C-alpha positions in Angstrom: 0.0 0.0 0.0 2.9 2.4 0.8 4.2 2.0 -2.8 0.8 2.9 -4.2 0.6 6.0 -2.0 4.1 7.1 -3.1 3.2 6.7 -6.7 0.0 8.6 -6.2 2.0 11.4 -4.5 4.5 11.6 -7.3 1.7 11.6 -10.0 -0.4 14.3 -8.2 2.0 16.5 -6.4 5.1 16.3 -8.5 4.5 15.3 -12.1 0.9 16.4 -12.3 1.7 19.8 -10.7 4.7 20.3 -12.9 2.7 19.6 -16.1 -0.1 21.9 -14.9 2.5 24.6 -14.2 3.8 24.2 -17.7 0.3 24.6 -19.1 -0.2 27.8 -17.0 3.2 29.4 -17.7 5.2 27.5 -20.3 7.6 26.6 -17.5 7.7 23.4 -15.5 8.5 25.2 -12.2 11.4 23.0 -11.3 14.5 24.9 -10.0 17.2 22.3 -9.3 20.1 23.5 -7.2 23.3 24.3 -9.1 27.0 23.9 -8.3 27.3 27.7 -7.5 24.5 27.6 -4.9 25.4 28.1 -1.3 26.5 24.9 0.5 23.4 24.8 2.7 21.1 24.8 -0.4 23.2 21.9 -1.9 23.0 20.0 1.3 19.3 20.4 1.9 18.5 19.6 -1.7 20.7 16.5 -1.6 19.1 15.3 1.7 15.6 15.7 0.1 16.7 13.6 -2.9 18.3 11.0 -0.6 15.2 10.8 1.6 13.0 10.4 -1.5 15.1 7.6 -3.0 15.4 6.0 0.5 11.7 6.0 1.0 11.1 4.4 -2.4 13.6 1.7 -1.6 12.1 1.0 1.8 8.6 0.9 0.2 9.8 -1.6 -2.4 11.4 -3.8 0.2 8.3 -3.6 2.4 6.0 -4.3 -0.5 7.9 -7.5 -1.4 8.3 -8.7 2.2 12.1 -8.1 2.4 11.8 -5.6 5.3 10.5 -6.6 8.8 8.0 -4.4 10.5 8.4 -3.6 14.2 4.7 -3.1 15.0 1.6 -4.8 13.7 -1.1 -2.1 13.4 -3.5 -4.4 11.5 -6.2 -3.2 9.1 -7.0 -0.1 11.3 -3.3 0.9 11.1 -3.3 0.5 7.4 -6.5 2.6 7.1 -5.1 5.3 9.3 -1.8 5.3 7.4 -3.7 5.6 4.1 -5.8 8.4 5.5 -2.7 10.3 6.6 -1.1 9.8 3.2 -4.2 10.9 1.3 -4.6 14.0 3.7 -1.0 14.9 3.0 -1.5 14.6 -0.8 -4.7 16.7 -0.6 -3.1 19.4 1.5 0.0 19.5 -0.7 -2.2 19.7 -3.8 -4.5 22.4 -2.5 -1.5 24.4 -1.4 0.1 24.1 -4.8 -3.1 25.2 -6.5 -3.4 28.2 -4.3 0.2 29.3 -5.3 -1.0 29.5 -8.9 1.7 30.6 -11.3 4.1 31.3 -8.4 4.6 27.6 -7.6 8.1 26.3 -7.8 10.2 23.4 -6.5 13.5 25.0 -5.5 14.7 28.5 -5.4 16.3 30.7 -8.1 17.8 33.8 -6.5 17.4 35.7 -9.8 13.6 35.0 -10.0 11.0 37.5 -8.6 7.9 35.7 -7.3 4.9 37.2 -5.6 4.3 36.5 -1.9 1.3 34.3 -1.6 -0.8 35.1 1.5 -4.3 34.0 0.7 -6.2 30.8 1.4 -4.2 28.3 3.4 -1.2 30.6 3.2 -3.1 33.2 5.3 -2.5 30.8 8.3 0.5 28.7 7.4 3.6 29.8 5.5 4.6 26.4 4.3 1.5 24.2 3.9 3.1 22.2 1.1 5.8 21.0 3.5 3.1 20.4 6.2 1.3 18.2 3.6 4.6 16.3 2.9 5.1 15.8 6.6 1.6 14.4 7.1 2.2 12.1 4.1 5.5 11.0 5.8 3.6 10.2 9.0 1.2 8.1 7.0 4.2 6.2 5.5 5.5 5.5 9.0 2.2 3.9 10.0 2.1 1.9 6.7 5.7 0.8 7.1 6.4 0.8 10.8 10.1 0.1 11.1 13.1 2.1 12.4 14.5 2.6 8.9 11.4 4.4 7.9 11.4 6.5 11.1 15.1 7.4 10.4 14.3 8.5 6.8 11.2 10.5 8.1 13.4 12.3 10.6 16.0 12.9 8.0 13.3 14.3 5.7 12.2 16.7 8.5 15.8 17.9 9.0 16.1 18.4 5.2 12.8 20.4 5.1 13.8 22.5 8.1 17.2 23.3 6.6 15.7 24.2 3.3 12.9 26.3 4.7 14.9 28.2 7.3 18.2 28.6 5.4 17.2 28.7 1.8 13.5 29.6 1.1 12.8 32.0 4.0 16.0 34.0 3.5 15.2 34.3 -0.2 11.7 35.5 0.6 13.0 37.9 3.3 15.4 39.4 0.8 12.9 39.6 -2.0 9.9 40.9 0.0 11.5 42.7 3.0 9.0 44.1 5.5 6.1 42.5 3.8 7.6 39.1 4.5 8.5 40.1 8.0 4.9 41.1 8.7 3.7 37.8 7.2 6.1 35.8 9.4 4.7 37.6 12.5 1.1 36.7 11.6 1.5 33.0 10.4 3.0 29.8 11.6 5.7 28.0 9.7 4.0 24.6 9.4 0.9 25.0 11.6 -1.5 27.9 12.2 -0.8 30.1 15.1 -3.6 29.9 17.7 
């Protein structure tokens, strides 16, 4: 089931969104890190790729019975894991749609994008990453083993590094006080209560 969820995530939130971006703008929205990027951008991007590949390998091993699970959650656990995965995909997709033409994967320092502050973004600055983290929790429930937990934690570290050291500094530099005010009124991954 985890492999199906990963494939669905890739189809909807990566490939599908990239194709939709291309239809909207004539650009796929992918901004891979280059060799001249700051080291922290290279490290966070490399970690994200490592986590993605690792989770696929873990899922393949789990699907074909080559990886032991540490907990048996039964049918309810599988249902909860699937619900978390689907909720993560849904939140990620809605967040991407609300970004409209400004959606990107990665940062290009030479690019000028608008600051999105409506919809989900009026409460959470990074709802796409929130959706990815919810998806990751679902994968932990679907593949309950320490290797998956390790990769989920590594994914969280990669997201934190990327958001705090790459994306937010870029947005702060680009939008100045507007971004500072936005930071003061929203949560990074969850709404402020």
